C-alpha positions as CSV (number, residue, x, y, z in Angstrom):
1,M,0.0,0.0,0.0
2,S,1.3,3.4,-1.0
3,V,2.1,6.1,1.5
4,S,-0.8,8.3,0.2
5,G,-3.2,5.4,0.7
6,R,-2.1,4.8,4.3
7,A,-2.4,8.6,5.0
8,R,-6.0,8.6,3.6
9,K,-6.9,5.6,5.8
10,E,-5.5,7.3,8.9
11,A,-7.3,10.5,8.2
12,T,-10.6,8.5,7.7
13,K,-10.0,6.7,11.1
14,R,-9.4,10.1,12.8
15,R,-12.6,11.6,11.3
16,L,-14.6,8.5,12.3
17,S,-13.2,8.6,15.8
18,A,-13.9,12.4,16.1
19,A,-17.4,11.7,14.8
20,L,-17.9,8.9,17.4
21,V,-16.7,11.2,20.1
22,A,-19.0,14.0,18.9
23,I,-22.0,11.6,18.8
24,A,-21.1,10.3,22.3
25,A,-20.9,13.9,23.5
26,A,-24.2,14.8,21.8
27,F,-25.8,11.7,23.4
28,S,-24.4,12.7,26.8
29,A,-25.5,16.3,26.5
30,H,-28.9,15.1,25.3
31,A,-29.2,12.8,28.3
32,E,-28.1,15.5,30.6
33,Q,-30.6,18.0,29.1
34,R,-33.3,15.4,29.3
35,G,-32.6,14.7,32.9
36,A,-32.6,18.5,33.6
37,D,-35.9,18.8,31.7
38,E,-37.4,16.0,33.6
39,K,-36.3,17.5,36.9
40,D,-37.6,20.9,35.8
41,V,-41.0,19.4,34.8
42,S,-41.2,17.6,38.1
43,S,-40.4,20.8,39.9
44,K,-43.0,22.7,37.9
45,Q,-45.5,19.9,38.6
46,L,-44.8,20.2,42.4
47,E,-45.0,24.0,42.1
48,L,-48.3,23.7,40.2
49,R,-49.7,21.3,42.9
50,G,-48.6,23.8,45.5
51,V,-50.4,26.6,43.7
52,E,-53.5,24.5,43.2
53,D,-53.5,23.6,46.9
54,S,-53.0,27.3,47.8
55,M,-55.8,28.3,45.5
56,G,-58.0,25.6,47.1
57,A,-57.2,26.9,50.6
58,V,-57.9,30.5,49.4
59,R,-61.2,29.4,47.9
60,E,-62.1,27.7,51.2
61,R,-61.2,30.7,53.2
62,A,-63.2,33.0,50.8
63,Q,-66.1,30.6,51.1
64,R,-65.9,30.7,54.9
65,L,-65.6,34.5,55.0
66,E,-68.6,34.7,52.6
67,E,-70.6,32.4,54.9
68,Q,-69.5,34.5,57.9
69,L,-70.6,37.7,56.2
70,I,-74.0,36.1,55.4
71,D,-74.3,35.0,59.0
72,H,-73.4,38.4,60.2
73,A,-75.9,40.1,57.9
74,V,-78.6,37.7,59.0
75,A,-77.7,38.2,62.6
76,R,-77.7,42.0,62.2
77,E,-81.0,41.9,60.4
78,R,-82.5,39.7,63.2
79,L,-81.0,42.0,65.9
80,N,-82.4,45.1,64.2
81,V,-85.9,43.6,64.0
82,A,-85.7,42.5,67.6
83,L,-84.4,46.0,68.7
84,I,-87.0,48.0,66.8
85,D,-89.8,45.6,68.0
86,A,-88.7,45.8,71.6
87,T,-88.4,49.5,71.4
88,Q,-91.9,49.9,69.9
89,R,-93.4,47.7,72.7
90,L,-91.5,49.8,75.3
91,R,-92.8,53.0,73.9
92,E,-96.3,51.6,73.9
93,T,-95.9,50.7,77.5
94,E,-94.6,54.2,78.3
95,A,-97.7,55.7,76.6
96,R,-100.0,53.4,78.6
97,A,-98.3,54.4,81.8
98,A,-98.6,58.1,80.9
99,E,-102.3,57.6,80.2
100,I,-102.8,55.8,83.6
101,E,-100.9,58.6,85.4
102,A,-103.2,61.2,83.7
103,R,-106.4,59.3,84.7
104,L,-105.0,58.8,88.2
105,E,-104.3,62.5,88.5
106,A,-107.9,63.3,87.4
107,L,-109.4,60.9,89.9
108,T,-107.2,62.3,92.7
109,E,-108.4,65.8,91.8
110,N,-112.0,64.6,91.7
111,E,-111.6,63.0,95.1
112,R,-110.1,66.2,96.5
113,K,-113.0,68.3,95.2
114,I,-115.6,65.9,96.7
115,V,-113.9,65.9,100.1
116,S,-113.5,69.7,100.0
117,S,-117.2,70.0,99.1
118,L,-118.2,67.7,102.0
119,D,-115.9,69.7,104.4
120,G,-117.5,72.9,103.3
121,R,-121.0,71.6,104.0
122,R,-120.0,70.0,107.3
123,A,-121.8,72.7,109.4
124,L,-125.0,72.4,107.4
125,I,-125.0,68.6,107.6
126,V,-124.5,68.7,111.3
127,E,-127.4,71.1,111.6
128,I,-129.7,68.9,109.6
129,L,-128.7,65.8,111.5
130,T,-129.3,67.6,114.8
131,V,-132.8,68.7,113.7
132,L,-133.7,65.2,112.6
133,Q,-132.4,63.8,115.9
134,R,-134.5,66.3,117.9
135,M,-137.5,65.5,115.9
136,G,-137.0,61.9,116.7
137,R,-136.9,62.6,120.4
138,R,-139.8,65.2,120.3
139,P,-142.2,64.4,117.5
140,P,-144.8,67.1,116.5
141,P,-147.8,67.3,118.9
142,A,-151.1,65.6,118.3
143,L,-153.6,68.4,117.6
144,M,-156.6,66.5,118.7
145,A,-155.1,65.3,122.0
146,R,-153.7,68.7,123.0
147,P,-155.7,71.5,121.4
148,Q,-154.0,74.1,123.6
149,E,-150.8,73.6,121.6
150,I,-152.4,74.3,118.2
151,L,-150.4,77.5,117.7
152,E,-147.1,75.7,118.5
153,A,-148.0,72.9,116.2
154,V,-148.9,75.2,113.3
155,R,-145.6,77.1,113.8
156,A,-143.7,73.8,113.9
157,S,-145.4,72.6,110.7
158,L,-144.7,75.8,108.9
159,A,-141.0,75.6,109.9
160,L,-140.7,71.9,108.9
161,G,-142.5,72.6,105.7
162,G,-139.8,75.0,104.8
163,V,-136.9,73.0,106.1
164,L,-137.7,69.4,105.1
165,P,-137.4,69.9,101.2
166,Q,-134.0,71.5,101.8
167,M,-133.0,68.7,104.2
168,R,-134.2,66.0,101.8
169,A,-132.2,67.6,98.9
170,E,-129.1,67.9,101.0
171,A,-129.4,64.3,102.2
172,R,-129.7,63.1,98.7
173,Q,-126.8,65.1,97.5
174,L,-124.8,63.9,100.4
175,Q,-125.6,60.3,99.5
176,R,-124.6,60.9,95.9
177,D,-121.3,62.5,96.9
178,L,-120.5,59.8,99.3
179,T,-121.2,57.1,96.7
180,E,-119.1,59.0,94.1
181,L,-116.3,59.3,96.6
182,G,-116.3,55.6,97.2
183,Q,-116.2,54.9,93.5
184,V,-113.5,57.4,92.9
185,R,-111.3,55.9,95.7
186,E,-111.9,52.4,94.2
187,G,-110.9,53.8,90.8
188,V,-107.7,55.3,92.3
189,R,-106.9,52.0,93.9
190,R,-107.3,50.1,90.5
191,E,-105.3,52.7,88.6
192,Q,-102.5,52.6,91.2
193,N,-102.3,48.8,90.9
194,L,-102.3,49.0,87.1
195,L,-99.7,51.7,87.1
196,G,-97.5,49.5,89.4
197,E,-97.8,46.7,86.9
198,Q,-96.9,49.0,84.0
199,R,-93.9,50.4,85.8
200,A,-92.7,46.9,86.6
201,S,-93.1,45.9,82.9
202,L,-91.2,49.1,81.9
203,K,-88.3,48.2,84.2
204,A,-88.1,44.6,82.8
205,Q,-88.4,45.8,79.2
206,R,-85.7,48.5,79.7
207,E,-83.3,45.9,81.1
208,R,-83.9,43.6,78.2
209,L,-83.4,46.4,75.7
210,A,-80.2,47.5,77.5
211,T,-78.9,43.9,77.0
212,M,-79.8,43.9,73.3
213,I,-78.2,47.3,72.8
214,A,-75.0,46.1,74.5
215,E,-75.0,43.1,72.2
216,R,-75.4,45.4,69.1
217,Q,-72.6,47.7,70.2
218,E,-70.3,44.8,70.9
219,A,-70.9,43.3,67.5
220,L,-70.2,46.7,65.9
221,S,-67.1,47.6,67.9
222,T,-64.3,45.8,66.1
223,S,-61.6,47.8,67.8
224,Q,-62.2,49.1,71.3
225,N,-59.0,51.3,71.2
226,A,-60.3,53.0,68.0
227,L,-63.7,53.4,69.6
228,R,-62.2,55.1,72.7
229,A,-60.0,57.3,70.4
230,E,-63.1,58.4,68.4
231,T,-65.0,59.0,71.6
232,E,-62.3,61.2,73.1
233,R,-61.9,63.1,69.8
234,A,-65.7,63.8,69.8
235,R,-65.5,65.0,73.4
236,S,-62.5,67.3,72.5
237,L,-64.2,68.7,69.3
238,G,-67.4,69.2,71.3
239,Q,-65.5,71.4,73.8
240,R,-63.9,73.5,71.0
241,A,-67.0,73.9,68.7
242,T,-69.1,77.0,69.4
243,T,-72.2,76.2,67.3
244,L,-73.9,73.1,66.0
245,K,-72.8,74.0,62.5
246,D,-69.3,74.4,63.7
247,L,-69.5,71.1,65.5
248,I,-70.7,69.2,62.5
249,A,-68.0,70.7,60.3
250,R,-65.2,70.0,62.8
251,M,-66.4,66.4,63.2
252,E,-66.5,65.6,59.5
253,A,-63.2,67.3,59.0
254,E,-61.2,65.9,62.0
255,S,-63.0,62.7,63.0
256,A,-62.2,59.7,60.7
257,A,-65.4,57.9,61.7
258,A,-67.6,61.0,61.1
259,A,-65.8,61.6,57.8
260,R,-66.4,58.0,56.8
261,G,-70.1,58.3,57.6
262,A,-70.4,61.6,55.6
263,E,-68.7,59.9,52.6
264,E,-71.0,56.9,52.9
265,A,-74.0,59.2,53.0
266,R,-72.7,61.0,49.9
267,K,-72.2,57.7,48.0
268,A,-75.6,56.4,49.2
269,D,-77.2,59.6,47.7
270,E,-75.5,59.0,44.4
271,E,-76.3,55.3,44.2
272,R,-79.9,55.9,45.1
273,L,-80.3,58.6,42.4
274,K,-78.9,56.2,39.9
275,A,-81.1,53.4,41.1
276,Q,-84.2,55.6,41.1
277,A,-83.5,56.7,37.5
278,R,-83.9,53.1,36.4
279,L,-87.2,52.6,38.2
280,S,-90.6,53.1,36.8
281,D,-93.1,55.6,38.4
282,K,-94.9,52.6,39.9
283,E,-91.7,51.1,41.4
284,R,-90.7,54.5,42.8
285,L,-94.2,54.9,44.5
286,K,-93.9,51.4,45.9
287,A,-90.5,52.3,47.4
288,L,-91.8,55.5,48.9
289,A,-94.8,53.6,50.4
290,A,-92.5,51.4,52.6
291,P,-89.2,53.3,53.2
292,F,-88.4,51.4,56.4
293,Q,-89.5,47.9,55.4
294,N,-86.1,46.2,54.9
295,P,-84.3,45.8,58.3
296,A,-81.1,44.7,56.6
297,R,-80.6,48.0,54.8
298,L,-77.2,49.6,55.1
299,A,-78.2,53.0,53.7
300,P,-81.5,54.9,53.5
301,A,-83.9,53.4,51.0
302,V,-85.5,56.8,50.4
303,A,-84.2,60.3,50.3
304,F,-84.9,62.3,53.5
305,V,-86.7,65.0,51.6
306,D,-89.2,62.3,50.4
307,L,-90.0,61.2,54.0
308,K,-92.4,64.0,54.8
309,G,-95.3,62.7,56.9
310,R,-93.5,59.4,57.6
311,L,-91.0,59.9,60.5
312,P,-91.8,58.5,64.0
313,A,-91.5,60.7,67.0
314,P,-88.2,60.3,68.7
315,A,-89.8,60.0,72.2
316,S,-93.2,59.7,73.9
317,G,-94.6,62.9,75.4
318,Q,-96.2,66.3,74.6
319,I,-94.7,69.3,73.0
320,I,-93.7,72.1,75.4
321,R,-92.3,74.5,72.8
322,R,-92.5,74.4,69.0
323,F,-90.4,75.6,66.1
324,G,-90.7,79.3,65.6
325,A,-92.2,80.1,69.0
326,P,-90.7,82.9,71.1
327,D,-87.7,81.5,73.0
328,G,-88.0,84.1,75.9
329,F,-84.8,85.8,74.9
330,G,-86.1,87.9,72.0
331,G,-85.5,85.2,69.4
332,K,-87.4,82.2,68.1
333,E,-87.2,78.5,68.8
334,K,-85.1,76.5,66.3
335,G,-86.5,73.1,67.3
336,L,-89.0,71.2,69.4
337,S,-88.9,70.6,73.1
338,I,-90.7,67.4,74.2
339,A,-91.7,66.6,77.8
340,A,-90.3,63.0,77.8
341,P,-91.1,60.3,80.4
342,E,-88.4,59.7,83.1
343,N,-85.8,57.3,81.8
344,G,-87.7,57.0,78.6
345,V,-86.2,55.5,75.5
346,V,-85.2,57.8,72.5
347,I,-85.2,56.4,69.0
348,A,-83.7,57.5,65.7
349,P,-86.5,59.2,63.8
350,C,-84.8,58.4,60.5
351,D,-82.1,56.3,58.9
352,G,-78.6,57.9,58.9
353,W,-75.0,57.9,60.1
354,I,-74.0,59.2,63.6
355,A,-72.0,62.4,63.1
356,F,-71.7,63.2,66.8
357,S,-72.3,61.4,70.1
358,G,-71.4,62.8,73.4
359,P,-71.8,65.8,75.8
360,Y,-72.0,69.2,74.3
361,R,-72.0,72.5,76.2
362,S,-75.4,73.0,78.0
363,Y,-77.2,70.6,75.7
364,G,-76.5,67.5,77.9
365,Q,-75.8,64.4,75.9
366,L,-76.1,65.2,72.2
367,L,-76.6,63.1,69.1
368,I,-76.4,64.3,65.5
369,I,-77.6,62.0,62.7
370,N,-76.5,62.6,59.1
371,A,-79.6,61.7,57.1
372,G,-78.0,62.4,53.7
373,G,-78.8,65.1,51.2
374,G,-77.4,67.8,53.5
375,Y,-80.0,67.1,56.2
376,Y,-79.1,66.5,59.9
377,V,-81.2,65.6,62.9
378,V,-80.1,66.9,66.3
379,L,-81.3,65.2,69.5
380,A,-80.3,66.7,72.9
381,G,-81.0,66.6,76.6
382,M,-80.5,62.8,77.0
383,S,-78.7,61.3,80.0
384,R,-77.0,58.5,78.0
385,T,-76.3,57.7,74.3
386,N,-75.6,54.2,73.2
387,V,-74.4,54.6,69.6
388,N,-71.0,55.3,68.1
389,V,-69.8,58.0,65.7
390,G,-69.9,56.7,62.2
391,Q,-72.5,54.0,63.0
392,F,-75.4,53.6,60.7
393,V,-78.8,53.5,62.5
394,L,-82.3,52.6,61.3
395,A,-85.4,54.6,61.9
396,G,-87.0,53.3,65.1
397,E,-83.7,52.0,66.5
398,P,-83.0,52.9,70.2
399,V,-80.1,55.4,70.3
400,A,-80.3,57.0,73.7
401,S,-82.3,57.3,77.0
402,M,-83.6,60.2,79.0
403,G,-82.7,60.7,82.7
404,D,-85.0,61.6,85.6
405,G,-84.9,65.4,85.0
406,A,-82.4,66.1,87.8
407,A,-79.7,67.1,85.3
408,Q,-80.2,70.7,84.2
409,T,-79.9,71.3,80.4
410,A,-80.5,74.4,78.3
411,A,-84.0,73.2,77.5
412,T,-85.0,72.4,81.1
413,I,-83.6,75.7,82.3
414,A,-85.4,77.7,79.6
415,I,-88.7,76.0,80.2
416,G,-88.3,75.6,84.0
417,A,-89.3,72.0,83.7
418,K,-88.7,69.4,86.4
419,Q,-89.0,66.4,84.1
420,P,-86.6,65.5,81.3
421,I,-86.9,67.5,78.1
422,L,-85.8,66.2,74.7
423,Y,-84.8,68.8,72.2
424,V,-85.2,68.0,68.5
425,E,-83.8,70.1,65.7
426,F,-83.7,69.5,61.9
427,R,-81.0,71.2,59.9
428,K,-80.5,71.6,56.2
429,D,-77.2,72.9,54.8
430,G,-76.2,74.4,58.1
431,A,-79.6,76.2,58.9
432,S,-82.4,75.1,61.2
433,I,-85.7,74.2,59.5
434,D,-89.2,73.3,60.6
435,S,-89.5,69.6,61.3
436,G,-93.4,69.7,61.4
437,P,-94.0,68.4,57.8
438,W,-91.8,65.3,58.4
439,W,-93.7,63.7,61.3
440,A,-96.1,60.8,60.8
441,K,-99.8,61.6,61.2
442,S,-100.0,59.3,64.2
443,D,-97.5,61.5,65.9
444,S,-98.6,64.8,64.4
445,R,-100.5,66.0,67.5
446,K,-97.4,65.3,69.6
447,V,-94.6,66.7,67.4
448,G,-96.3,68.4,64.5
449,G,-95.4,71.9,63.5
């Protein structure tokens, strides 16, 4: 074999060897890549399973939270219904007790008049009884038996003829008065027993209501520290504000809870306007006919301006002073003053957010409710409030209680009242307005304008 042939053969072997090495390297690299790919796939599969497990856990938590929200909403609705119902029964009992007290006062006055009348006629009654007693001991003479006493008999007959009709009339009137006195005293006894029962019922109902209110506030208070901070802020702002308008402005500017309530009121107004625009006239009338029907509502169902003639009175009792009446200082009254029962319950007359809750100057305990649309309802003169700033309350829901009248407020001092006085004022865009058109017909004689 020639040299060139051997060279070609060697070159071929080298190329073959290099090719085998390259193929082996390629196979090795492919095997390594395949192993790496398999590891990466396995890792991704594990990661995917982890993600799927996490998503499952998130879905379970979301489902549990949703169930809890539903449970809370149902519990809130149930509690609202129970609170409003219990408050309504309590107010009815307060009204019955007030009626019994009025009847008892009338009976006592009637008894006093009868006794006074009997005392005034005591001398005449004694005289009549004395004459009758003497007549019993010395009857008129027999004319036929003793004719010498004819003149005396005639005189006696004439005297008796004039006296006996008067005696008979006085005796009959005395009998009627004594009978009426006995009936009046029996009526007083019955009314006193009934009043005692009503007062015992009031006490028990107030205790139950206080427990329910505490339960409501505990459910609402997610952070006691935040609540205490807001309460202290409200107290501080109340000391610095000089007018109700200033107080409302300061609260909504400097109190996070009050600002949140104002923002929710604004959003509720916008959403309601959008919703009403989509309703037919028939649907709008239906909504206006039952504005407080849904106890689970979280915003007013109807605009405050559309609630004229629908609002319940905030407390039982009669009006002492009305809007626009002389205030005794050269001005006019800006609100209503209601003579409320001692320790009586005070309800929210409308839906809204609490803009202020706490003591304010000479007003006593003060509540301001943001009813939306620039309307605010002011309640003052209470001894205790039981709602928080920023809290949404329903019409008819208990928000405060009156005291026994011992604490002197601006209203009690101005009127000179010894019983607790609830002051009620409606405000629109910072100015006082007449609340008369808003009260329900059933309460119009009590709180109407």
